[in-house]
Legacy VTK file of the C-alpha trace (Angstrom):
# vtk DataFile Version 3.0
C-alpha trace
ASCII
DATASET POLYDATA
POINTS 172 float
12.560 -57.183 -61.439
15.543 -54.907 -61.869
16.787 -55.903 -58.434
16.743 -59.578 -59.366
18.517 -58.908 -62.665
21.190 -56.984 -60.753
21.623 -60.007 -58.490
22.163 -62.343 -61.389
24.228 -60.128 -63.677
26.093 -57.198 -62.128
26.959 -58.358 -58.650
28.653 -61.650 -59.547
31.010 -59.849 -61.900
31.697 -57.119 -59.321
32.303 -59.629 -56.568
34.364 -61.858 -58.847
36.624 -58.923 -59.617
36.792 -58.062 -55.898
37.538 -61.690 -55.102
40.417 -61.734 -57.548
41.851 -58.627 -55.925
41.329 -60.178 -52.502
42.998 -63.418 -53.515
45.973 -61.554 -54.931
46.446 -59.313 -51.906
45.472 -61.605 -48.999
47.278 -64.923 -48.652
46.216 -65.849 -45.143
45.526 -69.477 -44.119
42.753 -68.276 -41.790
40.706 -66.582 -44.531
37.120 -67.834 -44.463
36.551 -67.257 -48.189
36.909 -70.247 -50.426
39.498 -69.105 -52.977
40.857 -71.536 -55.527
43.299 -71.297 -58.423
41.627 -71.487 -61.828
43.696 -73.427 -64.335
42.096 -72.163 -67.543
42.252 -68.453 -66.689
45.337 -68.468 -64.516
43.783 -66.167 -61.901
42.191 -66.752 -58.529
38.403 -67.055 -58.502
35.827 -67.079 -55.705
33.278 -69.815 -55.313
30.160 -67.950 -54.332
26.885 -69.127 -52.903
23.554 -67.405 -53.462
23.570 -65.995 -49.921
26.970 -64.389 -50.526
25.713 -62.745 -53.687
22.579 -61.451 -52.001
24.478 -60.157 -48.957
27.069 -58.479 -51.167
24.396 -56.832 -53.272
22.598 -55.557 -50.183
25.815 -54.062 -48.794
26.617 -52.442 -52.146
23.152 -50.879 -52.396
23.382 -49.629 -48.798
26.758 -48.022 -49.525
25.386 -46.410 -52.689
22.392 -45.049 -50.774
24.717 -43.654 -48.103
26.872 -41.943 -50.738
23.893 -40.580 -52.731
23.293 -37.489 -50.575
27.024 -36.771 -50.486
27.210 -36.796 -54.278
24.255 -34.416 -54.539
25.879 -32.195 -51.909
29.150 -32.102 -53.869
27.293 -31.309 -57.082
25.467 -28.489 -55.303
28.757 -27.009 -54.092
30.219 -27.183 -57.594
27.130 -25.632 -59.192
27.174 -22.864 -56.569
30.752 -21.964 -57.432
30.006 -22.020 -61.178
26.934 -19.805 -60.745
28.645 -17.248 -58.537
31.700 -17.231 -60.801
29.491 -16.576 -63.821
27.753 -13.707 -62.027
31.131 -12.231 -61.114
32.473 -12.582 -64.644
29.435 -10.969 -66.272
29.419 -8.075 -63.798
33.180 -7.524 -64.205
32.987 -7.568 -68.008
30.017 -5.192 -67.954
31.873 -2.845 -65.631
34.837 -2.771 -68.053
32.574 -1.719 -70.932
32.608 1.970 -71.747
28.817 2.126 -72.002
27.814 0.013 -69.033
24.108 0.109 -68.316
21.660 -2.067 -66.458
19.400 -2.939 -69.361
16.721 -5.622 -69.554
18.973 -8.525 -70.713
21.502 -7.780 -67.940
18.809 -7.711 -65.251
17.216 -10.907 -66.615
20.627 -12.617 -66.762
21.520 -11.670 -63.195
18.104 -12.719 -61.892
18.342 -16.094 -63.652
21.893 -16.638 -62.412
20.708 -15.784 -58.901
18.019 -18.463 -59.243
20.700 -20.931 -60.352
22.594 -20.089 -57.142
19.434 -20.885 -55.157
18.982 -24.229 -56.940
22.622 -25.063 -56.193
22.145 -24.164 -52.530
19.066 -26.373 -52.409
21.096 -29.257 -53.798
23.820 -28.685 -51.206
21.302 -28.570 -48.365
21.650 -31.648 -46.136
18.765 -34.081 -46.245
17.781 -36.852 -43.885
16.673 -40.179 -45.321
14.918 -42.751 -43.155
15.655 -46.324 -44.140
13.928 -49.061 -42.209
13.445 -52.773 -42.505
10.503 -52.401 -44.861
12.235 -49.856 -47.161
12.912 -51.071 -50.676
16.562 -50.153 -51.130
16.420 -50.111 -54.910
13.471 -47.718 -54.927
15.270 -45.425 -52.489
18.438 -45.517 -54.591
16.543 -44.740 -57.790
14.652 -41.929 -56.070
17.917 -40.286 -54.981
19.383 -40.615 -58.468
16.256 -39.141 -60.028
16.331 -36.225 -57.568
19.932 -35.403 -58.490
19.226 -35.702 -62.220
16.172 -33.438 -62.130
17.912 -30.793 -60.028
20.982 -30.916 -62.270
18.893 -30.304 -65.380
16.939 -27.504 -63.678
20.183 -25.835 -62.614
21.740 -26.222 -66.060
18.769 -24.730 -67.930
18.533 -21.757 -65.563
22.308 -21.209 -65.589
22.638 -21.485 -69.387
19.713 -19.109 -69.960
21.121 -16.598 -67.478
24.570 -16.853 -69.043
23.170 -16.259 -72.537
21.153 -13.251 -71.327
24.234 -11.851 -69.575
26.408 -12.393 -72.648
23.835 -10.620 -74.849
23.794 -7.701 -72.411
27.598 -7.485 -72.345
27.890 -7.543 -76.139
25.318 -4.796 -76.738
LINES 1 173
172 0 1 2 3 4 5 6 7 8 9 10 11 12 13 14 15 16 17 18 19 20 21 22 23 24 25 26 27 28 29 30 31 32 33 34 35 36 37 38 39 40 41 42 43 44 45 46 47 48 49 50 51 52 53 54 55 56 57 58 59 60 61 62 63 64 65 66 67 68 69 70 71 72 73 74 75 76 77 78 79 80 81 82 83 84 85 86 87 88 89 90 91 92 93 94 95 96 97 98 99 100 101 102 103 104 105 106 107 108 109 110 111 112 113 114 115 116 117 118 119 120 121 122 123 124 125 126 127 128 129 130 131 132 133 134 135 136 137 138 139 140 141 142 143 144 145 146 147 148 149 150 151 152 153 154 155 156 157 158 159 160 161 162 163 164 165 166 167 168 169 170 171
């Protein structure tokens, strides 16, 4: 249902915008696209058939599915650097204190921040996705998005809790 609504709503506007850009940049007589000048808008517009819309949507979804693991990988790298930087900052601030001690909040904060590093490493771990002819591309795309969202929230909760515990330990 969502896939069919994407076909009728989102893709035509995306492809229309792309067609305008194509018509402005490519002025070749051998172009196979039917591009005509619109008199009421004053811009070039594409005349699209249903097959063009469906093929364009399929290519867009395939590209999004290909980029999904890369986005999760990049998020994992960023979260790893934030987690390790937070650990370093808390340890450095604690070391500068005159009464530095490894009390319960400091240990809890460092353990939680270490778990946030592990979640970030798990996000950055490469994954292999098998897409065949019978794979529903929209379901696969939504599954990858959901995976990244859940892992992001898990990382954030663990990181924020560890940061708060570390800050409490540094202040006391």
